[in-house]
C-alpha positions as CSV (number, residue, x, y, z in Angstrom):
1,X,0.8,44.0,-29.2
2,X,2.0,43.4,-25.6
3,X,1.3,39.7,-25.6
4,X,3.6,38.6,-28.5
5,X,6.4,40.7,-27.0
6,X,5.9,39.1,-23.6
7,X,5.8,35.7,-25.1
8,X,9.1,36.3,-27.0
9,X,10.9,37.6,-23.9
10,X,9.7,34.8,-21.8
11,X,10.7,32.2,-24.4
12,X,14.2,33.7,-24.7
13,X,14.6,33.8,-20.9
14,X,13.4,30.2,-20.6
15,X,15.9,29.1,-23.2
16,X,18.7,30.8,-21.4
17,X,17.5,29.2,-18.1
18,X,17.7,25.8,-19.7
19,X,21.2,26.4,-21.0
20,X,22.3,27.7,-17.6
21,X,20.9,24.6,-15.9
22,X,22.8,22.3,-18.3
23,X,26.0,24.2,-17.8
24,X,25.6,24.0,-14.0
25,X,24.5,20.4,-13.7
26,X,25.9,18.5,-16.7
27,X,29.0,20.5,-17.8
28,X,30.0,22.0,-14.4
29,X,30.9,25.2,-16.2
30,X,29.9,27.6,-13.4
31,X,31.3,30.7,-15.0
32,X,29.3,30.2,-18.2
33,X,26.2,29.3,-16.1
34,X,26.4,32.7,-14.3
35,X,26.8,34.5,-17.6
36,X,23.7,32.8,-19.0
37,X,21.7,33.6,-15.8
38,X,22.7,37.3,-16.1
39,X,21.7,37.4,-19.8
40,X,18.4,35.8,-18.9
41,X,17.6,38.3,-16.2
42,X,18.7,41.2,-18.3
43,X,16.4,40.1,-21.1
44,X,13.5,40.1,-18.7
45,X,14.3,43.6,-17.5
46,X,12.8,45.3,-14.6
47,X,9.4,46.0,-16.1
48,X,6.3,45.3,-14.0
49,X,3.7,45.8,-16.7
50,X,0.6,43.6,-16.3
51,X,0.3,41.2,-19.1
52,X,-0.6,37.5,-19.7
53,X,3.0,36.4,-19.2
54,X,4.0,38.3,-16.0
55,X,3.6,35.3,-13.7
56,X,5.7,33.0,-15.9
57,X,8.4,35.7,-16.3
58,X,8.6,36.1,-12.6
59,X,9.1,32.4,-12.2
60,X,11.7,32.3,-14.9
61,X,13.6,35.2,-13.2
62,X,13.4,33.4,-9.9
63,X,14.8,30.2,-11.4
64,X,17.6,32.1,-13.1
65,X,18.6,33.6,-9.8
66,X,18.5,30.2,-8.1
67,X,20.8,28.7,-10.7
68,X,23.1,31.8,-10.5
69,X,23.3,31.5,-6.7
70,X,24.3,27.8,-6.9
71,X,26.9,28.6,-9.6
72,X,28.4,31.5,-7.6
73,X,28.6,29.2,-4.5
74,X,30.4,26.6,-6.5
75,X,32.9,29.2,-7.6
76,X,33.4,30.2,-4.0
77,X,32.1,33.7,-4.8
78,X,29.4,33.5,-2.1
79,X,30.3,37.0,-0.9
80,X,28.8,38.4,-4.2
81,X,25.5,36.4,-4.0
82,X,23.4,39.0,-2.1
83,X,24.5,42.0,-4.1
84,X,24.2,40.0,-7.3
85,X,20.6,39.1,-6.5
86,X,19.6,42.6,-5.4
87,X,20.7,44.1,-8.7
88,X,17.7,42.3,-10.2
89,X,15.2,42.8,-7.4
90,X,16.6,46.1,-6.0
91,X,15.1,45.8,-2.5
92,X,15.0,42.8,-0.1
93,X,11.2,43.0,0.3
94,X,10.9,41.9,-3.4
95,X,13.0,38.8,-3.1
96,X,11.1,35.6,-4.0
97,X,10.8,33.2,-1.0
98,X,13.0,30.6,-2.7
99,X,15.8,33.1,-3.3
100,X,15.7,34.4,0.3
101,X,15.8,30.8,1.5
102,X,18.9,30.0,-0.5
103,X,20.6,33.2,0.7
104,X,19.9,32.4,4.3
105,X,21.1,28.8,4.1
106,X,24.2,29.9,2.1
107,X,25.4,32.6,4.5
108,X,24.6,30.3,7.4
109,X,26.8,27.6,6.0
110,X,29.7,29.9,5.5
111,X,29.3,31.2,9.1
112,X,28.3,34.7,8.0
113,X,24.7,34.9,9.1
114,X,25.0,38.7,9.9
115,X,24.9,39.4,6.2
116,X,21.2,38.3,6.2
117,X,20.2,40.1,9.4
118,X,18.8,43.3,8.0
119,X,17.7,41.7,4.7
120,X,15.7,39.0,6.4
121,X,14.2,41.5,8.9
122,X,13.0,43.8,6.1
123,X,11.5,40.9,4.2
124,X,9.6,39.4,7.2
125,X,8.2,42.8,8.3
126,X,6.8,43.6,4.9
127,X,3.0,43.3,5.0
128,X,2.7,41.8,1.5
129,X,5.1,39.0,2.3
130,X,3.2,38.1,5.5
131,X,0.3,36.8,3.3
132,X,2.6,34.4,1.4
133,X,2.2,30.7,2.3
134,X,6.0,30.4,2.7
135,X,6.1,33.1,5.3
136,X,6.0,30.7,8.4
137,X,8.8,28.5,7.1
138,X,11.0,31.4,6.2
139,X,10.5,33.0,9.6
140,X,11.5,29.8,11.3
141,X,14.5,29.5,9.0
142,X,15.5,33.1,9.8
143,X,15.2,32.4,13.6
144,X,17.3,29.3,13.6
145,X,20.0,30.3,11.1
146,X,20.3,34.1,11.7
147,X,18.9,35.5,14.9
148,X,19.7,32.7,17.3
149,X,23.3,32.1,16.1
150,X,23.9,35.9,16.5
151,X,22.4,36.1,20.0
152,X,19.5,38.3,18.8
153,X,17.0,36.8,21.4
154,X,14.9,39.9,22.0
155,X,14.4,40.5,18.3
156,X,13.5,36.8,17.8
157,X,10.9,36.9,20.6
158,X,9.4,40.1,19.2
159,X,9.2,38.6,15.7
160,X,7.5,35.5,16.9
161,X,4.9,37.4,19.0
162,X,4.1,39.7,16.0
163,X,3.6,36.8,13.6
164,X,-0.2,36.4,13.0
165,X,0.4,33.1,11.2
166,X,1.4,31.3,14.3
167,X,-1.2,30.0,16.8
168,X,-0.5,30.0,20.5
169,X,1.1,26.5,20.5
170,X,3.5,27.4,17.7
171,X,4.4,30.6,19.5
172,X,5.1,28.8,22.7
173,X,7.2,26.3,20.9
174,X,9.3,28.9,19.3
175,X,9.6,30.9,22.5
176,X,10.8,27.8,24.2
177,X,13.4,27.2,21.5
178,X,14.6,30.8,21.9
179,X,14.8,30.4,25.7
180,X,16.9,27.2,25.4
181,X,19.2,28.9,22.9
182,X,19.6,31.8,25.3
183,X,20.6,29.5,28.1
184,X,23.2,27.7,25.9
185,X,24.5,31.1,24.7
186,X,24.9,32.2,28.4
187,X,26.7,29.0,29.3
188,X,29.1,29.4,26.4
189,X,29.8,33.0,27.3
190,X,30.6,32.0,30.9
191,X,32.9,29.2,29.8
192,X,34.6,31.6,27.3
193,X,35.1,34.3,30.0
194,X,36.5,31.6,32.4
195,X,38.9,30.4,29.8
196,X,40.1,34.0,29.1
197,X,40.7,34.6,32.8
198,X,42.8,31.4,33.0
199,X,44.8,32.5,30.0
200,X,45.4,36.0,31.6
201,X,46.6,34.4,34.8
202,X,48.9,32.0,32.9
203,X,50.2,35.0,30.9
204,X,50.9,37.0,34.0
205,X,52.7,34.0,35.6
206,X,54.9,33.6,32.5
207,X,55.5,37.4,32.3
208,X,56.5,37.4,36.0
209,X,59.0,34.6,35.5
210,X,60.5,36.3,32.4
211,X,60.8,39.6,34.3
212,X,62.6,37.8,37.1
213,X,65.0,36.1,34.7
214,X,65.6,39.4,32.9
215,X,66.4,41.2,36.2
216,X,68.8,38.4,37.2
217,X,70.6,38.7,33.8
218,X,70.9,42.4,34.1
219,X,72.4,42.1,37.6
220,X,74.9,39.6,36.3
221,X,75.8,41.8,33.4
222,X,76.4,44.8,35.7
223,X,78.7,42.7,37.9
224,X,80.7,41.6,34.9
225,X,81.1,45.1,33.5
226,X,82.0,46.7,36.8
227,X,85.7,45.8,36.7
228,X,86.0,46.9,33.1
229,X,84.4,50.2,33.9
230,X,87.3,51.0,36.2
231,X,89.8,50.9,33.3
232,X,87.6,53.1,31.2
233,X,87.6,55.7,34.0
234,X,91.4,55.8,33.8
235,X,91.5,56.6,30.0
236,X,92.6,60.1,29.1
237,X,89.3,61.2,27.6
238,X,90.2,64.9,27.6
239,X,93.3,64.3,25.5
240,X,91.4,62.0,23.1
241,X,88.7,64.6,22.7
242,X,91.3,67.3,22.1
243,X,93.0,65.1,19.5
244,X,89.7,64.5,17.7
245,X,89.0,68.2,17.7
246,X,92.4,69.1,16.3
247,X,92.1,66.4,13.7
248,X,88.8,67.9,12.6
249,X,90.4,71.4,12.4
250,X,93.3,70.1,10.3
251,X,91.3,68.0,7.9
252,X,88.2,70.0,7.5
253,X,89.1,73.6,8.3
254,X,92.8,73.8,7.5
255,X,94.9,72.9,4.5
256,X,97.5,70.3,5.5
257,X,99.8,71.7,2.8
258,X,99.8,75.2,4.2
259,X,102.7,76.3,6.4
260,X,100.2,77.8,8.8
261,X,98.9,74.3,9.6
262,X,102.2,72.7,10.5
263,X,102.2,73.7,14.3
264,X,98.7,72.3,14.7
265,X,99.7,69.0,12.9
266,X,102.8,68.7,15.1
267,X,100.7,69.2,18.3
268,X,98.1,66.7,17.1
269,X,100.8,64.0,16.5
270,X,102.2,64.6,20.0
271,X,98.8,64.3,21.6
272,X,97.9,61.2,19.6
273,X,101.2,59.5,20.7
274,X,100.6,60.4,24.4
275,X,97.0,59.1,24.2
276,X,98.1,55.9,22.4
277,X,100.8,55.2,25.0
278,X,98.4,55.9,27.9
279,X,95.7,53.5,26.6
280,X,98.0,50.6,25.9
281,X,100.0,51.1,29.0
282,X,96.7,50.7,31.0
283,X,95.6,47.7,29.0
284,X,98.9,45.8,29.0
285,X,100.2,46.9,32.4
286,X,101.6,43.9,34.2
287,X,100.1,43.0,37.5
288,X,101.9,44.5,40.6
289,X,103.8,42.0,42.6
290,X,104.6,42.3,46.2
């Protein structure tokens, strides 16, 4: 009874795969293509029961994920690719080689290779994956597009030495590539540090010039305000403060209509007139002539 069910599921998924491929290539309807891929993967489920159609189902599932990755990339939704794929394979070690290859190339193209750092490491260190014929090419791809761009030279050397699929010549070739990449990385870092030092020196020079200009402007401002400050010292501050205080008492604390407030109001008016006369006599005082 398992065989007909497996055949039915496989046929339905294959039909959805064909529709998703047509939507991707012919109609350029990427959203619909992703939906068809999701429907196909959901119809396959996560069952790992052994039956006559398990191999074809795995191939269909891998093809659906490949089409879905391409559609998501066309939609500029590449950030969702890894999580979208892992919802159907659950752990990185179970990713098909073709799916892992596409993910590495995609995140390398968008300059986000660090996304595949842990995923690729887990896949390559899995003992089951080491027996796959695609292991050597994926290890090389992981080295060139993930580890070396990120400066992970020690991890790259360790991974090459632990690979049983490489003979001595291949290991030496890969180790030479890693050494050359390390040298280029060191040169770029030295150039970057030298450029940063030059920028810091230029910034300090500009800051010093601005500080000197600011100091000069402050000195000129002090010189300009010094004559005016002499007039402010002559103003009757005590009388003005007393006037303000009496005004506060009259307006806030006292009732202006009350007879008790009349002496305070009269005193306030006298002080205000004196302060007004004193201020304008200082401002408009004619120059003294000999």
